[in-house]
C-alpha positions in Angstrom: -101.0 1.5 -115.5 -99.0 3.6 -118.0 -101.8 3.7 -120.4 -104.2 4.7 -117.7 -102.0 7.6 -116.7 -101.6 8.7 -120.3 -105.3 8.6 -121.0 -106.0 10.5 -117.8 -103.5 13.3 -118.5 -104.7 13.6 -122.1 -108.3 13.9 -121.1 -107.7 16.4 -118.4 -105.1 18.4 -120.4 -102.4 17.7 -117.9 -98.6 17.3 -118.2 -96.4 14.7 -116.4 -93.5 16.7 -115.1 -91.7 13.8 -113.4 -90.0 12.7 -116.6 -88.9 16.1 -118.0 -85.8 16.9 -116.1 -82.4 15.2 -116.4 -81.1 13.5 -113.2 -79.1 10.5 -112.2 -81.0 7.3 -112.1 -80.9 7.2 -108.3 -82.8 10.5 -108.3 -85.4 9.2 -110.7 -86.9 6.0 -109.3 -89.6 6.4 -106.6 -90.2 2.8 -105.4 -87.9 -0.1 -104.4 -89.1 -3.7 -104.2 -88.8 -5.6 -100.9 -85.8 -7.6 -102.2 -84.1 -4.3 -103.2 -83.5 -5.4 -106.8 -86.4 -3.8 -108.7 -86.5 0.0 -109.0 -89.4 1.7 -110.6 -90.8 5.2 -111.3 -94.5 5.0 -110.2 -95.0 8.3 -108.4 -95.6 11.3 -110.6 -96.4 15.0 -110.4 -99.1 16.3 -112.7 -100.0 19.9 -113.5 -102.3 21.7 -115.9 -100.6 22.4 -119.2 -101.2 26.1 -118.9 -99.2 26.2 -115.7 -96.5 23.6 -116.5 -93.7 26.2 -116.7 -94.2 27.0 -113.0 -92.4 23.7 -112.1 -88.7 24.2 -112.3 -87.4 20.8 -111.2 -88.7 17.3 -110.0 -86.6 14.7 -108.3 -86.8 12.0 -105.7 -85.0 11.9 -102.4 -84.0 8.5 -101.0 -82.8 9.8 -97.7 -86.1 11.2 -96.5 -87.3 9.2 -93.5 -90.9 8.4 -94.5 -90.8 4.8 -93.2 -92.1 3.5 -96.5 -90.7 1.7 -99.6 -91.5 4.8 -101.6 -89.1 7.8 -102.0 -90.1 11.4 -101.4 -90.8 13.2 -104.6 -90.1 17.0 -104.4 -90.8 19.6 -107.0 -89.4 23.2 -107.2 -92.2 25.7 -107.9 -92.0 29.2 -109.3 -94.8 31.1 -107.7 -95.9 34.6 -108.7 -97.1 36.3 -105.5 -99.3 39.4 -105.5 -98.2 42.2 -103.2 -100.8 42.8 -100.5 -101.9 46.4 -100.3 -103.4 46.1 -96.8 -102.2 43.7 -94.2 -104.9 41.8 -92.2 -105.1 42.8 -88.5 -103.3 40.5 -86.1 -104.4 39.9 -82.6 -102.3 38.8 -79.7 -102.9 35.1 -79.3 -101.2 34.8 -75.9 -103.6 33.1 -73.5 -103.4 33.4 -69.8 -103.4 30.1 -67.8 -106.7 30.7 -66.0 -106.6 27.3 -64.3 -104.0 28.6 -61.9 -106.3 31.3 -60.6 -108.2 28.5 -58.8 -105.1 28.0 -56.6 -105.2 30.3 -53.5 -101.5 31.2 -53.6 -101.6 32.1 -57.3 -104.7 34.2 -56.8 -103.2 36.2 -53.9 -100.0 36.8 -55.9 -102.0 38.1 -58.8 -104.0 40.4 -56.5 -100.8 41.8 -55.0 -99.2 42.2 -58.4 -102.2 44.0 -59.9 -102.7 46.1 -56.8 -99.1 47.4 -56.9 -99.5 48.3 -60.6 -102.8 50.0 -60.1 -101.8 52.0 -57.0 -100.3 54.6 -59.4 -103.6 54.8 -61.3 -105.8 55.0 -58.2 -106.1 58.8 -58.5 -107.4 58.7 -62.1 -107.6 62.2 -63.7 -111.1 62.8 -64.9 -109.8 65.2 -67.5 -107.5 62.6 -69.0 -108.2 61.2 -72.4 -110.5 58.2 -72.3 -108.5 56.2 -74.8 -105.2 56.8 -73.1 -106.6 55.9 -69.7 -108.1 52.7 -71.0 -104.8 51.7 -72.7 -102.9 52.2 -69.5 -105.4 50.0 -67.6 -105.4 47.3 -70.2 -101.6 47.1 -70.3 -101.4 46.8 -66.6 -103.9 44.0 -66.5 -102.2 42.0 -69.2 -98.7 42.6 -67.7 -99.9 41.5 -64.2 -101.5 38.4 -65.7 -98.3 37.4 -67.5 -96.4 37.7 -64.2 -98.6 35.8 -61.8 -100.9 33.2 -63.4 -98.5 33.0 -66.4 -99.3 32.2 -70.0 -100.9 29.0 -71.2 -98.7 26.5 -73.0 -99.5 25.8 -76.6 -101.4 22.6 -77.2 -99.3 19.9 -78.8 -100.7 17.8 -81.6 -99.1 14.6 -80.2 -98.3 15.1 -76.5 -97.0 11.5 -76.2 -94.2 12.3 -78.7 -91.3 13.1 -76.5 -87.4 13.2 -76.8 -87.2 9.4 -76.5 -89.4 9.1 -79.6 -87.1 11.6 -81.4 -84.2 9.3 -80.5 -85.9 6.3 -82.1 -86.5 8.4 -85.2 -82.8 9.4 -85.4 -81.8 5.7 -85.1 -84.2 4.8 -87.9 -82.9 7.5 -90.1 -79.3 6.4 -89.5 -80.1 2.8 -90.3 -81.8 3.9 -93.6 -78.8 6.0 -94.6 -76.5 3.0 -94.0 -78.8 0.8 -96.1 -78.7 3.4 -99.0 -74.9 3.6 -98.9 -74.5 -0.2 -98.6 -77.6 -2.3 -99.5 -76.2 -5.4 -97.9 -78.3 -8.1 -96.2 -77.0 -7.1 -92.7 -78.0 -3.4 -93.2 -81.4 -4.5 -94.5 -82.0 -6.7 -91.4 -80.7 -3.8 -89.2 -83.2 -1.4 -90.8 -86.1 -3.8 -90.4 -85.2 -4.3 -86.7 -84.9 -0.6 -86.0 -88.2 0.0 -87.8 -90.0 -2.6 -85.7 -88.5 -1.3 -82.4 -89.5 2.3 -83.3 -93.1 1.3 -84.3 -93.4 -0.8 -81.1 -92.2 2.1 -78.9 -94.6 4.6 -80.6 -97.5 2.2 -80.1 -96.7 1.8 -76.4 -96.3 5.5 -75.9 -99.6 6.2 -77.5 -101.3 3.4 -75.5 -100.0 4.9 -72.3 -101.1 8.4 -73.3 -104.6 7.1 -74.1 -104.8 5.2 -70.8 -103.9 8.4 -68.9 -106.5 10.4 -70.8 -109.2 7.7 -69.9 -108.1 7.9 -66.2 -108.4 11.7 -66.4 -111.9 11.3 -67.8 -112.9 9.1 -64.9 -111.4 11.5 -62.4 -113.3 14.5 -63.9 -116.5 12.4 -63.9 -116.1 11.5 -60.2 -115.3 15.1 -59.1 -118.1 16.5 -61.3 -115.8 18.6 -63.5 -118.3 18.6 -66.3 -116.5 21.2 -68.4 -113.2 19.4 -68.8 -115.1 16.1 -69.0 -117.2 17.0 -72.1 -114.3 18.9 -73.7 -112.1 15.8 -73.5 -114.9 13.6 -74.8 -115.5 16.0 -77.7 -111.7 15.9 -78.6 -111.8 12.1 -78.7 -115.0 12.0 -80.8 -114.0 14.7 -83.3 -110.3 14.0 -83.6 -108.4 16.1 -86.0 -110.5 18.7 -87.8 -109.0 20.4 -90.8 -109.6 24.1 -91.3 -111.0 25.3 -94.6 -110.1 28.8 -95.8 -111.6 28.3 -99.3 -115.0 29.9 -99.8 -117.3 30.5 -102.7 -118.0 33.9 -104.1 -121.3 35.3 -105.4 -121.0 33.3 -108.6 -120.2 30.0 -106.9 -116.5 30.0 -107.8 -114.0 29.0 -105.2 -111.8 31.7 -103.7 -108.5 30.6 -102.1 -106.5 33.9 -101.7 -106.4 35.1 -98.1 -107.3 38.7 -99.0 -110.1 37.7 -101.3 -111.4 35.4 -98.7 -111.4 38.1 -96.1 -113.1 40.5 -98.4 -115.7 37.9 -99.2 -116.4 37.3 -95.4 -116.6 41.1 -94.9 -119.1 41.5 -97.7 -121.2 38.5 -96.5 -121.5 39.8 -92.9 -122.1 43.4 -94.1 -125.1 42.2 -96.1 -126.3 40.0 -93.3 -126.0 42.5 -90.4 -126.6 45.8 -92.1 -130.2 45.2 -92.9 -131.2 48.9 -92.9 -129.1 51.7 -94.1 -128.4 54.8 -92.1 -131.0 56.9 -94.0 -133.7 54.2 -93.7 -133.8 54.4 -89.9 -136.2 57.0 -88.6 -134.6 59.5 -86.2 -136.9 60.5 -83.4 -136.2 62.9 -80.6 -135.9 60.9 -77.4 -136.5 62.7 -74.2 -134.6 61.7 -71.1 -136.7 59.9 -68.5 -135.0 61.8 -65.7 -133.4 65.3 -65.8 -130.3 64.1 -64.0 -129.1 60.5 -64.3 -126.9 59.6 -61.3 -123.5 58.0 -61.8 -123.1 54.2 -61.5 -122.7 53.4 -57.8 -120.1 51.0 -56.4 -122.9 48.5 -55.6 -124.1 48.6 -59.3 -120.5 48.2 -60.4 -120.0 45.1 -58.2 -123.3 43.6 -59.5 -122.2 44.2 -63.1 -118.9 42.4 -62.4 -120.8 39.4 -60.8 -122.9 39.1 -63.9 -119.9 38.5 -66.1 -119.8 34.9 -67.4 -116.5 33.0 -67.2 -115.1 30.6 -69.8 -116.0 32.9 -72.7 -114.1 33.7 -75.8 -112.1 36.9 -75.7 -112.8 40.1 -77.5 -110.4 42.6 -79.0 -109.1 43.6 -75.5 -107.9 40.0 -74.9 -108.9 40.3 -71.2 -110.9 37.4 -69.7 -113.6 37.9 -67.1 -111.7 35.7 -64.7 -109.0 38.3 -64.4 -111.5 41.1 -63.6 -113.3 39.0 -61.0 -110.0 38.0 -59.3 -108.8 41.6 -59.0 -108.6 43.3 -55.7 -110.2 46.4 -54.3 -107.7 48.9 -55.9 -108.2 47.3 -59.3 -112.0 47.6 -59.1 -111.8 51.2 -57.9 -109.8 52.1 -60.9 -112.2 50.4 -63.3 -115.1 52.1 -61.5 -113.6 55.5 -61.9 -113.0 54.9 -65.6 -116.6 54.0 -66.1 -117.7 57.1 -64.2 -115.5 59.2 -66.4 -117.0 57.5 -69.5 -120.5 58.1 -68.1 -119.9 61.8 -67.5 -118.1 62.5 -70.8 -120.6 60.3 -72.8 -117.7 58.9 -74.8 -116.5 55.3 -75.2 -112.9 54.3 -75.9 -112.4 53.5 -79.5 -111.5 49.9 -78.8 -114.8 49.3 -77.1 -116.6 50.2 -80.3 -114.9 47.3 -82.2 -115.8 43.6 -82.1 -114.6 40.4 -83.5 -116.9 38.3 -85.7 -116.2 34.6 -85.5 -117.8 32.3 -88.1 -119.0 29.0 -86.6 -119.7 26.2 -89.0 -123.1 24.6 -88.8 -123.5 21.8 -91.3 -123.4 20.9 -95.0 -120.9 22.5 -97.4 -118.0 24.2 -95.6 -117.2 26.4 -98.6 -120.7 27.9 -98.6 -120.9 30.9 -96.2 -124.6 30.5 -95.7 -123.8 27.4 -93.6 -122.0 29.5 -91.0 -123.4 31.7 -88.2 -121.5 34.6 -86.9 -120.8 35.3 -83.2 -119.7 38.7 -82.1 -117.0 38.9 -79.4 -117.2 42.1 -77.4 -114.5 43.5 -75.0 -115.0 42.2 -71.5 -114.7 45.6 -69.9 -117.4 47.0 -72.2 -119.8 44.3 -70.8 -119.5 45.9 -67.4 -120.9 49.2 -68.6 -123.5 47.5 -70.7 -124.7 45.5 -67.7 -125.0 48.7 -65.7 -127.1 50.2 -68.5 -129.2 47.1 -68.8 -130.0 47.2 -65.1 -131.0 50.9 -65.4 -133.3 50.2 -68.5 -135.1 47.1 -67.2 -137.5 49.0 -64.9 -138.6 51.2 -67.8 -138.8 48.3 -70.3 -141.1 46.4 -68.1 -143.7 49.2 -68.3 -143.4 49.4 -72.1 -143.3 45.7 -73.2 -146.7 44.1 -73.0 -147.6 40.7 -71.7 -148.5 39.6 -75.2 -144.9 39.9 -76.3 -143.9 37.3 -73.7 -141.1 39.4 -72.5 -139.2 39.6 -75.8 
């Protein structure tokens, strides 16, 4: 094995850094035989010769609770970080617990909360700045949602791992420390017994969790809760999916830096979406179909809200359609007045002009951007005004689009 390691490092121009730093013998060996008599150094850290000075120290830690006969090998690295000139935009990742809106009491409480907050905005000033008015409305919606339905708890990677499991880990760690300090036969037996008890407890906890998930699948199937049923089945089938941030540039080389990766995605979608330049598009004078276009009526506004689809990913406003549909009369009147003000001023809020492009992996190589498709996430409130415009344009489009185009 030693010659295999030497030949491999020599052929790849690598350096073995595990043997270059002076330490006590107990901090050098990485493996202990089952009888506790044989100590060996069989775990190594390799690095390219050009970068070997970046590793400042390498040593093993016997006290690390890894539940294995190998010791944890830790290296100190000296990293040269580049100063980022422009920070990437961060979005608020707080998600509202929309499941609680299905409860009648929670929905009434949300309506009362948002009605009280929007009572002050009921008399919206038509001369007020559009951006300022929209910011006030958005802040009131999100604050009301945090108060009544509340925020959604973060999803745990191992929900079955509770405080009792942490207690077993602490016992195992204490037993290992006793064995390190005094490697007697009694401490070895004690460590093995604690290991067996901890493993048995973890298996039972995981089995109980899996049984509850299966019962939940059966319940969702019986009550026809198709959305949660297929989501749970998908989680079972896929399991843990690692995220890849490394992409290839135009030359095919891998790019791992976050800012370079973001610039690569920006360049990719700019070339994909901006097919024509501004100067290539012919500008023709478009005459209005009617001399005076009436403002959106309350009936049109309600129809536009009903057309909003639920269970959709959020745009830059971070407002789901469920919150808009669950709002009361005062809330809808305020949004309606905002849309009328936008209609008359012919000016959109600046946030409505922005969208989030999410790359969805299709198949094949994950580092190749051609294997991704982009999805644009628009602000939910912008969709209300776009639905109103769509309902106004459909009658005119039907007279222009021929039958030979099949409606497209």
